[in-house]
Every structure is written in C-alpha cells, then in structure tokens.
C-alpha positions in Angstrom: -14.3 -7.0 6.3 -12.3 -5.3 3.6 -8.7 -4.4 3.8 -7.4 -1.3 2.1 -3.7 -0.9 1.2 -2.7 2.3 -0.5 0.6 3.5 -1.7 2.8 4.5 -4.6 3.8 0.9 -5.5 6.4 2.5 -7.7 7.5 -0.3 -8.2 5.6 -2.9 -6.2 8.2 -4.9 -4.3 8.6 -7.8 -1.8 7.8 -5.4 1.1 4.4 -4.8 -0.4 3.9 -8.5 -1.1 4.8 -9.3 2.5 2.1 -7.0 3.8 -0.5 -8.5 1.5 0.5 -12.1 2.4 0.5 -11.4 6.1 -2.8 -9.6 5.9 -4.4 -12.8 4.5 -2.6 -14.9 7.1 -3.9 -12.7 9.9 -7.4 -12.0 8.5 -8.4 -15.0 6.3 -12.1 -14.2 6.9 -11.9 -10.9 5.0 -14.0 -10.7 1.9 -11.3 -8.8 -0.1 -8.1 -6.7 0.0 -8.0 -3.6 -2.2 -4.7 -2.3 -3.4 -5.1 1.4 -4.1 -2.2 2.9 -6.1 -2.3 6.7 -5.7 -2.1 9.1 -8.6 0.2 11.6 -6.8 0.5 11.4 -3.0 0.1 14.7 -1.1 3.6 13.9 0.3 5.2 13.2 -3.1 5.3 15.1 -6.4 6.2 12.7 -9.1 6.1 9.0 -10.1 8.7 7.0 -11.9 6.4 5.4 -14.5 3.0 5.9 -16.1 -0.2 4.9 -14.4 -0.7 2.2 -17.1 2.7 0.6 -16.2 2.0 0.9 -12.5 -1.4 -0.9 -12.9 0.2 -3.6 -15.1 2.9 -4.3 -12.5 0.4 -4.7 -9.7 -1.7 -7.0 -11.9 1.3 -9.1 -12.6 2.2 -9.3 -8.9 -1.4 -10.5 -8.0 -1.4 -13.1 -10.8 2.2 -14.3 -10.2 1.6 -14.9 -6.5 -2.0 -16.0 -6.8 -3.2 -13.4 -4.4 -6.8 -14.7 -3.9 -9.4 -12.1 -3.2 -6.9 -9.3 -3.8 -7.7 -6.7 -6.4 -6.7 -3.2 -7.6 -9.0 -0.3 -6.8 -8.3 2.4 -9.4 -10.3 5.3 -7.8 -7.2 7.5 -7.1 -5.5 6.8 -10.4 -8.7 7.6 -12.3 -9.1 11.0 -10.5 -6.0 12.3 -12.1 -5.3 14.6 -9.2 -3.7 14.7 -5.7 -5.0 11.8 -3.6 -6.5 12.2 -0.1 -7.2 9.0 1.9 -10.5 10.3 3.3 -12.0 10.7 -0.1 -10.9 7.2 -1.1 -12.4 5.8 2.2 -15.7 7.5 1.5 -15.7 6.1 -2.1 -15.1 2.6 -0.8 -17.7 3.0 1.9 -20.3 3.9 -0.7 -19.2 1.0 -2.9 -19.3 -1.6 0.0 -21.8 -0.1 2.5 -22.2 -3.3 4.6 -18.5 -4.0 5.1 -16.2 -2.9 7.9 -13.1 -1.2 6.5 -9.5 -1.9 7.7 -7.0 0.6 6.5 -3.3 -0.5 6.4 -0.4 1.8 7.2 3.2 1.3 8.3 4.1 2.0 11.9 6.5 4.7 10.6 3.4 6.7 9.5 1.9 7.0 12.9 4.0 10.0 14.0 2.8 12.0 11.0 -0.7 10.6 10.6 -2.2 13.8 12.2 -1.0 15.7 9.1 -3.3 13.6 6.9 -6.4 15.4 5.7 -9.4 14.7 8.1 -7.4 12.1 10.0 -10.0 11.9 12.7 -12.7 11.1 10.2 -10.5 8.4 8.8 -10.2 6.9 12.3 -14.0 7.2 12.8 -14.7 5.5 9.4 -12.2 2.6 9.5 -10.1 0.5 11.7 -6.4 1.2 11.4 -4.1 -1.8 10.8 -0.6 -0.7 11.7 2.0 -3.0 10.2 4.9 -3.1 12.5 7.8 -1.7 10.5 9.4 -0.1 13.5 8.2 -2.3 16.3 5.4 0.2 17.2 2.7 -0.4 19.8 -0.3 1.3 21.3 2.0 2.9 23.9 3.6 4.8 21.1 0.4 6.4 20.0 0.5 10.2 20.0 -1.9 11.9 22.4 -4.3 12.9 19.5 -5.1 9.2 18.9 -5.8 8.0 22.4 -9.6 8.3 22.0 -9.4 6.1 18.9 -7.1 3.4 20.5 -9.8 0.8 20.3 -9.9 1.2 16.5 -6.1 0.9 16.1 -4.6 -2.6 15.8 -0.8 -3.2 15.6 0.0 -6.2 13.5 3.2 -8.1 14.5 4.3 -9.0 11.0 7.8 -10.2 9.9 10.1 -7.3 8.8 10.9 -6.9 5.1 13.0 -3.9 4.7 12.3 -2.4 1.3 11.1 0.9 -0.1 10.3 1.8 -3.6 12.4 5.0 -3.5 15.5 3.1 -2.2 15.0 0.4 -4.8 14.9 3.0 -7.6 18.3 4.2 -6.6 19.9 0.7 -6.6 22.1 -0.6 -9.4 20.2 -2.6 -12.0 21.8 -5.9 -11.0 20.4 -5.5 -7.4 16.7 -5.1 -8.2 16.1 -8.9 -8.3 16.7 -8.9 -4.5 13.5 -6.8 -3.9 11.2 -7.6 -6.8 9.4 -10.8 -7.9 10.7 -12.3 -11.1 7.7 -11.4 -13.3 7.5 -7.8 -12.1 11.2 -7.4 -12.8 10.8 -9.1 -16.2 8.1 -6.6 -17.1 10.3 -3.7 -16.0 13.2 -4.9 -18.2 10.9 -5.6 -21.1 9.4 -2.2 -21.1 12.7 -0.5 -20.1 11.2 1.3 -17.1 13.2 3.2 -14.5 16.1 3.6 -17.0 16.5 -0.1 -17.5 18.1 -1.3 -20.7 17.4 -4.7 -22.3 20.4 -7.0 -21.9 19.6 -9.2 -24.9 
C-alpha cells in the first residue's frame, strides 16, 4: 500500500503535517507515503515561491519530524506544466505496479471532485482516503460516486484548521502558530513570502 498526498504545500504547514502523521497512525502497514507537490494546480495559477524552495521546505519538514517512509515525488514539479492527478496516478502505478494506491484528499474536495480530469478513472485506479476536514461521511457522497463507494474511505482524523493561502495573508509574527520551527527558520533565512530578516 502506498499513500499519495498531493497539494501546493505553499508553504507546508501543521495541517499538512497532521495529515501525514495521522496517515501513519491509521495505516502503519503502508510501504511508503509520497508527498506530491504540484507545479501549477488546474485550480490555481501561481505559487508563492520557486519549486526549489518548495522542495527544500518539504525536505526540511520530513527531516525535522522524522517522517519515516515518507518521501517527495517530484513528477509534477519536473513536468513544468499544469498538473492533472490522473497523469500522476498513472506514473506512480507504472513505478510501483504491485502496490495498491491510496489517494488522500480533504473532505472539502468531494463536492468538486467530479470536476477533476478523468475523475472516474482516478476512482478506478486508487482508493480514495478522504480526510475529514468538514465531518464528511459516505452519506455525503454525490450521486456520481455511489458506484465507487467501496473504494472511498473517510478518515476520522483530528481537525487542524490551516491553509497555505490563509497563512500567506497573516502578519509575519503569526506564522509560528502554523509552521514547524525549521520550516519557518528556512523561510526567514531565505526571505520568502516577503519576510525580512530580523537580525
């Protein structure tokens, strides 16, 4: 079993960390968890930092929190173009042909999942792990997903309310509430997101 957790990670924050840690708590038998930062999401147009800085922050998070069997999959970053989940799934399937794939999304994405490219093929190719941001359940599944209900699992994880876009709009002195110390240290050192060194 391989977990796949994609997103902008711009920046990676305690909400992301909570999902990773709860994945391992819930599925300790998994062989690995892949963090897949996207180049440009089809639903977003820009990123706040370079791909190099993004990968560095994720690597720092993995090392700082000793996230065993968790690694970065750079397939979408390396493509240098709009990212579609189905293409990433097919790439990972080819790379790990003997593994069952479990794709992680937040419950808030279920209502618009049918807008994703080839969403039915995604559901046919993977199991969907829905992390319970909004207390979702199978009873909340749109009609389009009923035939795939056996492949959709809602995970009752603790709530950590954080989003990268909201964090980027916070005053500089509030970022420490949502980021690990080493990730924040890197942001300050490199003066990312408009930060200015304080010493």
